[in-house]
C-alpha positions, 0 to 999 in steps of 0.5 A: 812659483805661480805660472800661467798659460798664456798666448802670445801674438806676434806679427813679424813686418820686418823680416830682418828681426826674424833671427833675433826673435827666435833667439829670445824665443830660444832663451825663453824655451823652457816656457814654451808649450808650443809655437806656430808660424804662418808666412802671408807672403801675400801680405810680406808678412809672418804671423806666430802664436806662442803659447808659454806656461810661465810665471806672470813676470816672465811672460811679460818680459819675454812679450816686451822684449818681442815687443822691442824688436824694430818691425815686430809687434806682440801681445798677450792673452792670458788663461785664467789657469794659474799652477803653483 
């Protein structure tokens, strides 16, 4: 199975979605290399970066589920690194 390395950038504007976001990330934990979260209190948002190594369809599914949460946006940047 081929996997890709990618980074998912997440902006959380609705803190009520944070629990669901964490549940989704937990469910994909086997693919997560690392994550960092920065609360930007002055703007009342959180900025999260999640590095993953997963099959293309898994990355797309994860990003899509995150992006469907209310007050949460997600964008994915893919590396050229593909592993078998």
